Backbone as JSON, one array per atom type, in Angstrom:
{
  "sequence": "MIGRVAVAGVLLLGGCGSVAPRPSVGEAIFFPTHEHTPQTGLPAGAIAGTLALEDGCLWVVTDDNTPLLALWPSDFRLETEQGRLIVIGRGGSVPLGGRIHASGGEYATDQVAFVEQQISAEIPDACRGRGFWLVGELMD",
  "N": [[-72.77, -48.4, 8.64], [-71.94, -51.6, 9.35], [-71.6, -53.47, 12.45], [-70.34, -55.73, 14.9], [-70.96, -57.86, 17.66], [-69.39, -59.15, 20.4], [-69.71, -61.34, 22.81], [-68.04, -62.54, 25.37], [-67.34, -65.17, 27.1], [-65.52, -65.46, 29.85], [-63.01, -67.52, 31.27], [-61.04, -67.65, 33.65], [-58.46, -68.62, 35.74], [-57.96, -68.16, 39.05], [-55.28, -66.42, 40.81], [-52.31, -65.79, 42.69], [-50.94, -62.75, 43.82], [-51.29, -60.95, 41.62], [-51.42, -57.9, 40.0], [-53.09, -56.87, 38.04], [-56.41, -56.01, 37.38], [-59.07, -58.69, 37.4], [-61.62, -60.32, 35.55], [-64.48, -62.03, 36.93], [-64.69, -65.63, 37.25], [-65.84, -67.03, 34.25], [-67.42, -64.89, 33.74], [-69.56, -62.92, 31.57], [-68.57, -60.85, 28.97], [-69.11, -57.69, 27.38], [-68.43, -56.73, 24.24], [-68.48, -54.6, 22.19], [-68.37, -53.98, 18.52], [-67.36, -52.19, 15.74], [-67.51, -51.22, 12.21], [-65.99, -48.96, 11.14], [-62.89, -47.74, 9.56], [-59.58, -46.47, 9.14], [-59.66, -45.91, 6.44], [-62.13, -45.8, 5.69], [-63.07, -43.63, 7.33], [-62.87, -42.05, 10.4], [-63.45, -40.61, 13.68], [-61.35, -37.82, 14.67], [-60.41, -37.61, 17.31], [-58.73, -37.91, 20.56], [-57.92, -40.12, 23.19], [-56.98, -40.78, 26.68], [-56.39, -43.05, 29.19], [-57.58, -45.42, 31.46], [-58.15, -48.88, 31.11], [-60.99, -50.75, 32.13], [-63.26, -52.86, 33.87], [-66.55, -53.31, 34.45], [-69.52, -54.75, 35.65], [-69.56, -56.31, 33.43], [-68.91, -54.6, 31.43], [-66.68, -53.1, 29.24], [-64.8, -50.35, 29.93], [-63.28, -47.21, 29.12], [-61.71, -45.35, 31.38], [-61.4, -42.24, 31.71], [-58.5, -39.86, 32.21], [-59.56, -37.76, 33.93], [-61.39, -39.2, 35.32], [-63.72, -39.95, 34.1], [-65.83, -42.49, 32.95], [-66.18, -44.05, 29.71], [-67.93, -46.27, 27.57], [-66.2, -48.45, 25.65], [-66.03, -48.92, 22.01], [-65.07, -51.01, 19.9], [-62.97, -51.35, 16.98], [-63.86, -53.8, 14.29], [-61.69, -55.47, 13.87], [-60.25, -55.82, 16.06], [-59.53, -57.67, 18.85], [-60.56, -59.65, 21.9], [-58.75, -61.24, 24.33], [-57.19, -63.64, 26.35], [-54.27, -63.69, 28.18], [-51.71, -65.33, 29.69], [-53.62, -65.62, 31.8], [-54.55, -63.08, 32.12], [-56.8, -60.39, 31.04], [-56.96, -59.21, 27.91], [-57.07, -56.47, 25.29], [-56.44, -56.64, 21.88], [-55.42, -55.12, 19.05], [-55.16, -52.8, 16.14], [-52.09, -50.99, 16.23], [-51.38, -51.87, 18.7], [-51.76, -53.36, 22.0], [-53.71, -53.66, 24.98], [-53.95, -54.3, 28.53], [-56.41, -55.36, 30.86], [-56.88, -52.99, 33.16], [-54.61, -51.62, 32.62], [-52.91, -48.77, 30.94], [-54.56, -46.95, 28.53], [-54.18, -45.47, 25.3], [-55.8, -43.98, 22.72], [-56.96, -43.35, 19.4], [-60.06, -41.89, 17.97], [-63.56, -41.15, 18.74], [-65.91, -39.27, 20.81], [-69.06, -40.0, 22.17], [-72.18, -38.9, 23.29], [-74.36, -39.78, 26.03], [-77.09, -39.4, 25.31], [-76.96, -40.18, 22.59], [-77.21, -42.8, 22.25], [-78.96, -44.29, 20.28], [-77.78, -43.89, 17.94], [-75.23, -44.8, 18.33], [-75.86, -47.53, 18.76], [-76.61, -48.05, 16.17], [-74.24, -47.91, 14.87], [-72.92, -50.3, 15.89], [-74.49, -52.32, 15.38], [-76.08, -53.52, 17.27], [-77.97, -53.93, 20.33], [-77.28, -52.08, 23.24], [-76.42, -53.22, 26.5], [-78.25, -52.82, 29.49], [-76.54, -52.32, 31.81], [-74.3, -51.19, 30.58], [-75.09, -48.75, 29.76], [-75.95, -45.04, 30.13], [-73.92, -43.83, 30.65], [-71.13, -42.19, 28.79], [-69.71, -42.89, 25.32], [-67.0, -44.12, 23.62], [-65.64, -44.25, 20.47], [-63.49, -46.36, 19.37], [-60.59, -45.91, 17.37], [-57.51, -46.38, 16.6], [-55.12, -48.02, 18.76], [-52.73, -46.14, 20.43], [-49.25, -45.1, 21.25]],
  "CA": [[-71.93, -49.48, 9.03], [-72.1, -52.92, 10.13], [-70.75, -53.92, 13.6], [-70.72, -57.13, 15.49], [-70.85, -57.77, 19.31], [-68.8, -60.45, 20.79], [-70.09, -61.52, 24.27], [-67.08, -63.37, 25.61], [-67.47, -65.88, 28.35], [-64.09, -65.53, 30.12], [-62.64, -68.53, 32.11], [-59.91, -67.37, 34.19], [-58.12, -69.32, 36.89], [-57.31, -67.34, 40.04], [-53.7, -66.59, 41.0], [-51.85, -65.08, 43.81], [-49.97, -61.55, 43.63], [-51.5, -60.34, 40.37], [-51.72, -56.67, 40.34], [-54.11, -56.54, 37.06], [-57.86, -56.63, 37.85], [-59.49, -59.81, 36.64], [-62.91, -60.73, 35.62], [-64.89, -63.3, 37.64], [-64.71, -66.76, 36.45], [-67.21, -67.23, 33.6], [-68.11, -63.63, 33.4], [-69.62, -62.46, 30.21], [-68.05, -59.43, 28.68], [-69.72, -57.03, 26.4], [-67.2, -56.34, 23.48], [-68.96, -54.06, 20.9], [-67.4, -53.6, 17.53], [-67.98, -51.3, 14.68], [-66.75, -51.45, 10.93], [-65.16, -47.96, 10.65], [-61.43, -48.01, 9.47], [-58.86, -45.36, 8.7], [-60.0, -45.8, 5.22], [-63.69, -45.16, 5.66], [-63.08, -42.5, 8.16], [-62.98, -42.1, 11.92], [-63.49, -39.35, 14.51], [-59.87, -37.44, 14.83], [-60.07, -37.27, 18.67], [-57.71, -38.95, 21.25], [-58.41, -40.39, 24.59], [-56.07, -41.32, 27.54], [-57.08, -43.59, 30.54], [-57.29, -46.86, 32.05], [-59.07, -49.87, 30.63], [-61.7, -51.1, 33.22], [-64.39, -53.84, 33.52], [-67.45, -53.25, 35.47], [-70.72, -55.29, 35.28], [-69.4, -57.02, 32.11], [-68.55, -53.67, 30.31], [-65.2, -52.64, 29.18], [-64.61, -48.87, 29.95], [-62.0, -46.41, 29.16], [-61.85, -44.46, 32.45], [-60.32, -41.06, 31.5], [-57.75, -39.32, 33.47], [-60.47, -36.93, 34.73], [-62.32, -40.07, 35.94], [-64.99, -40.29, 33.26], [-66.07, -43.7, 32.19], [-66.8, -44.11, 28.48], [-68.02, -47.44, 26.92], [-65.32, -48.66, 24.51], [-66.66, -49.38, 20.94], [-63.83, -51.41, 19.14], [-62.97, -51.76, 15.56], [-63.99, -55.1, 14.04], [-60.51, -56.36, 13.82], [-59.71, -55.88, 17.31], [-60.08, -58.97, 19.71], [-60.48, -59.64, 23.38], [-58.22, -62.54, 24.77], [-56.58, -63.77, 27.88], [-52.88, -64.0, 28.13], [-51.39, -65.58, 31.07], [-54.51, -65.39, 32.83], [-54.91, -61.63, 32.15], [-57.8, -60.23, 29.77], [-56.16, -58.06, 26.9], [-57.54, -56.37, 24.05], [-55.4, -56.66, 20.96], [-55.69, -54.5, 17.67], [-54.42, -51.94, 15.37], [-51.61, -50.2, 17.04], [-50.92, -52.78, 19.84], [-52.49, -54.1, 22.87], [-53.76, -53.07, 26.28], [-54.52, -55.14, 29.45], [-57.3, -54.95, 31.69], [-56.26, -52.39, 34.39], [-53.5, -50.85, 31.9], [-53.16, -47.54, 30.3], [-55.06, -46.89, 26.97], [-54.14, -44.32, 24.45], [-56.49, -44.37, 21.47], [-57.66, -42.22, 18.56], [-61.31, -41.97, 18.0], [-64.41, -39.94, 19.07], [-66.75, -39.63, 22.1], [-70.52, -39.76, 21.83], [-72.88, -38.63, 24.53], [-75.4, -40.63, 26.35], [-78.25, -39.35, 24.34], [-76.75, -40.66, 21.15], [-77.16, -44.28, 22.35], [-79.58, -44.89, 19.0], [-76.83, -43.63, 16.89], [-74.13, -45.81, 18.57], [-76.31, -48.93, 18.46], [-76.65, -48.32, 14.73], [-72.86, -48.07, 14.52], [-72.47, -51.6, 16.25], [-75.59, -53.37, 14.88], [-76.56, -54.32, 18.62], [-78.49, -53.15, 21.51], [-76.38, -52.02, 24.43], [-76.93, -53.74, 27.71], [-78.56, -51.7, 30.51], [-75.48, -52.15, 32.56], [-73.26, -50.6, 29.75], [-75.73, -47.59, 29.44], [-75.99, -44.1, 31.09], [-72.45, -43.15, 30.45], [-70.77, -41.9, 27.31], [-69.13, -43.78, 24.72], [-65.77, -43.85, 22.71], [-65.45, -45.12, 19.32], [-62.1, -46.49, 19.19], [-59.87, -45.88, 16.09], [-56.59, -47.16, 16.9], [-54.38, -47.8, 19.91], [-51.61, -45.21, 20.24], [-48.4, -45.11, 22.29]],
  "C": [[-72.23, -50.62, 9.94], [-71.28, -53.45, 11.12], [-71.18, -55.38, 13.94], [-70.64, -56.79, 16.93], [-70.37, -59.1, 19.55], [-69.25, -60.32, 22.57], [-69.35, -62.62, 24.83], [-67.52, -63.92, 27.12], [-65.87, -66.15, 28.83], [-63.9, -66.59, 31.41], [-61.28, -68.3, 32.65], [-59.56, -68.26, 35.51], [-57.41, -68.26, 37.81], [-56.04, -67.56, 40.43], [-53.42, -65.56, 42.06], [-50.95, -63.85, 43.32], [-50.18, -60.88, 42.22], [-51.91, -58.87, 40.81], [-52.84, -56.06, 39.25], [-55.5, -56.76, 37.6], [-58.13, -57.79, 36.96], [-61.01, -59.86, 36.63], [-63.29, -61.84, 36.35], [-64.77, -64.35, 36.61], [-66.02, -66.93, 35.58], [-68.03, -65.93, 33.35], [-68.23, -63.34, 32.09], [-69.22, -61.15, 30.14], [-68.63, -58.85, 27.31], [-68.46, -56.37, 25.65], [-67.83, -55.8, 22.13], [-67.97, -53.71, 19.85], [-68.04, -52.84, 16.46], [-67.03, -51.6, 13.45], [-65.91, -50.28, 10.28], [-63.63, -48.15, 10.54], [-60.85, -46.52, 9.07], [-59.49, -44.91, 7.32], [-61.51, -45.12, 4.9], [-64.05, -44.01, 6.51], [-63.42, -42.71, 9.56], [-62.86, -40.92, 12.44], [-61.84, -39.06, 14.56], [-59.77, -37.09, 16.38], [-59.06, -38.14, 19.21], [-58.25, -38.94, 22.59], [-57.13, -40.98, 25.41], [-56.71, -41.91, 28.83], [-56.74, -44.79, 30.93], [-58.45, -47.7, 31.44], [-59.6, -50.54, 31.94], [-62.76, -52.02, 32.86], [-65.22, -53.56, 34.74], [-68.86, -53.7, 34.95], [-70.7, -55.83, 33.85], [-69.33, -55.89, 31.08], [-67.11, -53.26, 30.19], [-65.36, -50.95, 29.0], [-63.35, -48.43, 29.89], [-62.45, -45.37, 30.17], [-60.79, -43.31, 32.31], [-59.51, -40.64, 32.64], [-58.53, -38.22, 34.34], [-61.54, -37.94, 35.4], [-63.66, -40.36, 35.34], [-65.1, -41.62, 32.48], [-66.63, -43.61, 30.83], [-66.71, -45.67, 27.97], [-67.02, -47.49, 25.63], [-66.1, -49.37, 23.22], [-65.52, -49.62, 19.9], [-64.24, -51.65, 17.8], [-63.14, -53.31, 15.38], [-62.92, -55.92, 14.03], [-59.77, -56.39, 15.02], [-60.33, -57.18, 18.07], [-59.68, -59.01, 21.13], [-59.9, -61.1, 23.7], [-57.82, -62.49, 26.2], [-55.15, -64.31, 27.6], [-52.22, -64.05, 29.36], [-52.22, -65.29, 32.07], [-55.05, -63.76, 32.94], [-55.7, -61.29, 30.76], [-56.92, -58.96, 29.2], [-56.74, -57.91, 25.64], [-56.33, -55.97, 23.0], [-56.05, -56.01, 19.65], [-54.61, -53.64, 17.08], [-53.55, -51.14, 16.4], [-51.03, -50.68, 18.3], [-51.92, -53.39, 20.65], [-52.48, -53.29, 24.12], [-54.37, -54.06, 27.19], [-55.45, -54.59, 30.25], [-56.63, -54.2, 33.0], [-55.05, -51.5, 33.75], [-53.91, -49.58, 31.28], [-53.57, -47.55, 28.91], [-54.78, -45.5, 26.55], [-54.76, -44.51, 23.12], [-57.03, -43.1, 20.66], [-59.06, -42.55, 18.63], [-62.43, -40.91, 18.3], [-65.33, -40.37, 20.04], [-68.26, -39.13, 21.55], [-71.13, -39.79, 23.13], [-73.9, -39.68, 24.72], [-76.66, -40.54, 25.39], [-78.18, -39.72, 22.96], [-76.59, -42.12, 21.05], [-77.9, -44.85, 20.83], [-78.58, -44.93, 17.96], [-75.82, -44.73, 17.05], [-74.61, -47.14, 18.54], [-76.48, -49.26, 16.98], [-75.13, -48.64, 14.32], [-72.48, -49.67, 14.93], [-73.38, -52.78, 15.86], [-76.0, -54.13, 16.16], [-77.11, -53.35, 19.58], [-77.32, -53.16, 22.7], [-77.08, -52.55, 25.84], [-77.23, -52.62, 28.69], [-77.31, -51.35, 31.37], [-74.22, -51.26, 31.87], [-73.79, -49.1, 29.39], [-75.51, -46.47, 30.59], [-74.71, -43.43, 31.47], [-72.14, -42.83, 29.11], [-70.22, -43.09, 26.72], [-67.92, -43.45, 23.86], [-65.61, -44.74, 21.54], [-63.84, -45.03, 19.02], [-61.56, -46.61, 17.67], [-58.62, -46.82, 15.9], [-55.77, -46.88, 18.11], [-53.21, -47.03, 19.54], [-50.64, -45.39, 21.43], [-48.38, -43.74, 22.74]]
}
């Protein structure tokens, strides 16, 4: 499968009173994508947690506090809405700091070569050393 990687330069203006985490102005965000679809086959697992940003990497931090690097379907996109970072895709959207429920499957840290094949890109050092979650669809 061929994937793509978007490294987004996010320009957000700071504001007062926001409860959602925000990336630093101009921070590059690693947004790896894959070409798997429900039609081509996806892992059948499910995950629940919080969408977090650390060192330019978007993580799903599970309810047991395990961070997994999110690998997004190629039709998902990373945007800012009203100054907040948000992932939009099949089944809905999730803001940075928000709850995420998604289908897909987990890959261990020792499967980095396989994961890099799935996204057709090298994973930055800051995004390594933890597991990976191949996102299928967002769920309620």
